[in-house]
N, C-alpha and C positions, 0 to 999 in steps of 0.2 A: 504493500500500500504506500509506504514511504517513497519507493522508487517511482510509483505511478504519479504521486503528487508532485514530485520533483520534476518529472517529465512534463506534466501539465503546466507547471509554473514556467518551465523553460520555453514551452511553446507559446504561452501567453506573452512572455517577455519579448521573445523573438518577433511575434506578430505585432506587438505594440511598437517595437523599435522600427520594424519595416514600415509600418503605417506612418510613424512620425517622420521618416525620411522620404516618404513619397513626394515627388515633386508635382506641385499643381501647375497646370498649363499657365504660361506667362500671361496670356490674354486674360485669363480669369483673375490672376493676381493684380494686373493693371486695373481691371474693372472694379475689383474689390477696393483698391486704393482710391480710385476716383469716387466711388460710392461713399467713402468716408466724409467727403466734402469739406470738412472744417475741423481744424485742430489747433493746438496751442504749442508754439515754439517757446522753450524756456531757456534763455541765455543766462546761466548762473554758474560762475566760475571765478577764477582769480581776478579777472577784469572788474568784477563787481566792486572790488575794494580799491580801485585806482582812478575812478573817473575817466577811464580810457578803455577802449575796446582791445587795445594791444598794450598790456602792462609790461613792466620790466620782467624779462624772462628769468631773472634771478630773484624775483620776489619770494620772500620767505613764506613757507606754509603757515607760519604763525599768524599771518594776516587774514587767513580764511577762517572767520569765526562768526558764523550765523547763529547767534545765541537763542533765537526763537524759531529756528527752522521748522516749518510745518508743511510738508508736501500735501497733506490732506487739504489745506487751504487752497493750494494750487488746483488740485483736482476739482474741488467744489466750485471754484471760480470758473474753471473750464466747463463744467456741467451747466452752470448758470447761463453760459453763452450758447448752449446747445452744441458744444464741440463734441467730437467723438473720440479724440485721442490726444496724446501729448508727445512731445519730443524734447529731450533734455541734452544739453551740451556736456557730454561726459568728459571731453577734453577739448579745449579750444587751442588757438594757435600758440599760446605761451606754454603749453605742455603740462599744466597741472591736472591731475586725474582725480575726479571726485567719486571714485569707487575704490574698494579695497583691492588694489592691484598688487601683484607680486613682481611686476616688471620694473618698478622704479620706486625710490623713496619719496619722490616728488608727488605726494598724493594726500588725500584728505585724512588718512589715518595718522598722519604726522602733523596734523593741524590741531588747534584746540578743540575742534568739533569731535574728531575721532569717531565719526559715524559714516557709514556707506550711504552717500546721498543718492546714488543710482538705485540702490535697493529700496530706500524709503520712497523714492519717486514711483518706481514700478508698482510697489505694494499699494500705495495710496491711489494711484490711477485705476488699477484693476479693481480695488475695493469699491470704487465709485462707478464701476461699469464702463471704464474708458480703456481703449487700447493703448499700447505703448510703442514708441519708436525712440531711437537713439541717434544722436549726432556725434561725429568723431572727426577731428582734424588730423590730416596727414602732416601738414606743416606743424613743426614743433620747435619753437625757438629755444626753449630751455634745454632740450636734449640735442640741440644742433642739427636737427633734421630739417635742413634748409638748403637752398641752392648751393651747389659746388662743395657740399660737405657730407653728402650722404654715403653711408657705408653699409655693408651687409648686416651689421648689427642693428642698424636702424630698421631695416626691413624685417628682421626677426622680432624686434620690439613691436612693430605695427601688427604683425601676425599674432603675436602672443596677446596683445591688448584686445584685439578684435575677438580672439578666441575666448578670452575671459568674458567679454561683454555679451557674447552670443551663447555662452554655456551656463552662466551663473544666475540669469534673471528671467528664465522662462521664455515664452514666445515673444519674439520681437517682430512687429509687423513690418518695419522698414528701418533701414540704416541710411542716414544722410551723411555723406562724406564731403568734407570741405578742404580748402587749402591744397588743391591737387590740380595740376595742369592749368592753373589760372595765371593770367599775366602778372598778378601781384605776388603769387606764391613761387612761380618759376620752378616748380617741382613737376617733372613730366611723368607720363605714364610709363616711361622707360626707366626713370630713376627708381620709382616704386611701381613695379609692374602691375598694371590694372588687372590683367587677366588672372594673375595669381591671387590677388585679393578677392576678385569677384568669385572665383571658384572656391576659395576658402569659405567665404560667407555662405555660399549655396551648399557646400558640403556639410556645414553645421546646421544651418536652418534653411532648407530648400525653399520655403515659402516667404523668406524675408526679402522684401523688395529693396534693391540697392539703388541709391541715387547719388550722383556727384553734382554738387551745386555749380559746377562750371558748365552747365548745359548750354548757356548762351553762345559759347564759342562755335557750336555745331548747328547745322541747318535745322530749322523747326520741323521739317518734313522727314528727318532721319533720326534713327535711334543709335547714338554713338556713346559708349561708355556710361550707360545709365539705363535702368529699366523704365524710368519715368523722365520726361522732359522737365527741366527745372528753370524757374525764372525768379531771380532775386530782384524784386520790384524796387527796393530801396537803392539798388545800384543802377536803376534805369532800364532794367530788362523787362520787356513787355511781350506777353503772349498775343498773337493775332486772334482776337476773340471771335472774329467772323469766319476764320478759315482754319482753325486748329483741328488737326486730325489725330493728334497724339495724346495719350494719357499724360497729364501734366501736374506740376506743383508750382504754386506761386507763394512767395513769402514776403512778409512786411512786418516791421515792428509797430506795435500799438503806440509806443512812446517814441521819442525823437531818435533813439539809437538802440542797438541790440542789447547792450548791458546797462544796468542801472547806473544813473548819475545822481549826484547830490541834489540837482534841481528838479528831479522827477516828481516829488510829492506836491510841488507848487506850480508845476507846468502842465498846461492842458494836454491831454492825450488826443489822439486822432478822433474825429467825430464818429460816434457809433453809426449814425445814419449813412455816412460815406463808406464805412467799413462793410455794412450790410449790402449796400449797392454794389460794391466791388466784389464781394463774396458771391452774390446772386449771379452777376454777369460772368464771373469766372466759372462757377459751377455749371452754368448753361453751356459753356464752351468745353466742358470735359476736363476742368482744372480743379484740383483740390487746393484749398486755401489754408495756409498755416500762418497764424497771427502770433507774433512774438510778444510775450509779456515778461518783463524782467523783474525778478524778486530783488528786494533791497538787501542791505547788509545784515539785517536780522534774519533773512531767509523767508521774508513774507512779501506779498504783493501790497503795494500802496493802495490807499483808499480810493484814489481817483481811477486807478486801473480796475479795481473790483467793481466800482460803480459802472464803468464803461462796459465791462463784460456782461453785467446784468442787463443793461439797456440793449446791448446787441441781442441777447437772448429773448428779450421781449419783442424785438422787431423781426427776428429771423427764427423760424422753427425748423427749417431744413426738411420740409415735408416732400418737396418736389423730387422726383426721381432724377438721378444723374443720367446724362445721355449714354447710350450704348455705343461703344467705340469699336471700330474694325480692328482686326489683328494687325499688330505692327511688325511681326517677325522678331526673331531674337536680336538683341543689340550687338553692334560691333564692340568687341571687348579686347582684342589683341593689338599688338604693336603694328603700326603701319610701316611695312617693309619698304614702301615706295618713297617715304618721306625724305626729301633732300637728296635723292639719288639722281644721277645724271639723266637727262631727258633729251629727246629729239622729237621733231614733228615736221609736218608739212609747213608751208609758208605761213608765218604768223602775221597778225595785224599790228603794225607799228611796234611799240614797246611791249605789247602783251604776249611775250614769248613763252615757250613751253615750260620754263622753270616755275611759272606761277601755278601750274597744275599739280604740283606736289610740294608746295612750300608750307603745308600745315596751316594755311590761312584760307578760310572759306570766303573771305571778302575779296580775294584777288582771283584772277582767271587767266588761263591761256585762251587767246582768241584767234581763231583761224582767219586767214585772209579770205575775203568774199570771192576771190578769183579761183580758189581751190574747189574743185567739184567734189572730191572725195577726201576730206581732211583725215589725217591720222596723227596719233600721239603715241610715243614710245617711252617706256621707262627701262633703264638699264640697272638691274639689281647687282651687277658686278661679278656675280658668281652664281653657280647653280644653287637655287633656293627653292624650298618647298613652300607651297601656298595653296589655299583652298577657298579663298573668298576675295572678291573684288567689289569695291563700291565706287560708283561713278556719280559725282555730284555736279550739277549745273547751277549757275546763278538763278535760273528759272527753267522750268520744263520746256524743252525745245527739240532735243534730239529724239527722233522716233524710231530709227532703225540703226543698228550698229553690230559689229562683230569684233570679238576679242581673240587674239592669238597669243601663244607663248613660244619662245625660242628654246629648243632643246637640242643639244648636240648639233648646232648649226642649221636646224630645220624648224621652220615655222609650223606650228600645229594648231588646228582650230580648238577653241576652248568654249566660247559662249557666243550665241547669236541672240541679240536682244531687241525687244520692242517695248520696253517698259516705259509707259507714259507718265513718269514721275520725275520730280526734280532729283531725288536720290534713288539711284538704281543699284540694288545689292544683289549679287549673284554668289551663291555658295555651290561648291562642286567637290567631287572627289579630289584628294590631294594630288598635285602634279609638281614636277621639278622643272625649273627653267631659269634662264639668266636674263631674259627680257620679256616684257609684256607690251603688246601693241593693241590699241583700239582704233578701229577704222569706222568713220561715220558714213553710213550709207544713205541716210535721209535725215534732214532737219528742216524745221519750218522756217528758220532764219539763220543768221550768222551763228556759227558754232562757238560756244564758250564752255570751257570745262574748269570748274573751280578747284576740284580735287579728284585725283585718281588714286584710290587707296588699294593696297594689296596686303592681304593678311593671311597668316597661317594659324587658324584657330585650333586649339587643342580639342581632340574628340573625346 
């Protein structure tokens, strides 16, 4: 009987583990995220005590001392606004960790608080019926994880910290990553490999939606390095509300900046009516809206923020269904092998030569001369390289027919014949080896422009 019970328990445990690791279809996860509609961003970390969003990276942990910390107050305030989830800054750009991490001494357990803020947050939000998400910064000025200084140990720290956050606190609906491949962070997806981080996250929590806040660099019609398109509205990034086709996230602070400042209690917050109007418009466009509310140095929301959230809740109930979005396909997550490689092409238009088609800048383009009947563009990878994905991005949808070849052992071989009527055209295929890739434009509605030709070798 004991052996039988042991066997049954083993089967149950195995079945539970298998079920927990089952990957939900990405389209379903994206729709589930959009359906959440409205949540609370909580920027609370070392900057709270500095009147600056970027404090001294050597700031002592002794400064972090929220004597009245109450995550339940945060959760109830979110509920009052009819929000459905929260998202907390576990580590911001200055590297201070507000959870009980084993990766560094620069953490909350060495502060006067000596309490795991992430745990208190997730417990409070779940107790109040809210879902939980986490924010994590790749840029880390305290640990010198910054441009031109990144080492393998930094990457190991990132992986270890993300593993802690995704294994210690139950189900995490989404992970918002920041300070990565942005003009101001200057840490590329090659310095800290995006694909490795993405696959780590999915291996631990397959249903965790991963977002990088640098989404504005990439075209709105394509999914690059993120499960969800992101728009930081405070930085001037704006979703095209009339033409959006992607599951999206827009974020904005209720107060004048992300982290608490000494003038917040006496300074008016953004008008609730305007926030509700923005929220409704974004939701109708398939965009989830996350509104930041900054706790003060005691670890509490100020009265004016509490009042504003209650007023938002009176004006917005969130009853309307979110739009149903079409499948996006899997995001591009691997290194662009074509980036900055030598290029060649048919005759170009004036200065808009072939190099603009792989400069990692979607605002520039190679432009073919109008006199060329069948334009072509070629990327030289330099040596035999394996790849299985190609993404062609135009400034606007114009190219209607094209074919792609690759050079292997001195012979051009056909790879893809395309007629994708989209601005971003993604092709995935069985892995091939080649040292050059060439696209030939067979038909276009007007003058040919190519913003980026990306070549990738995604892990299977």
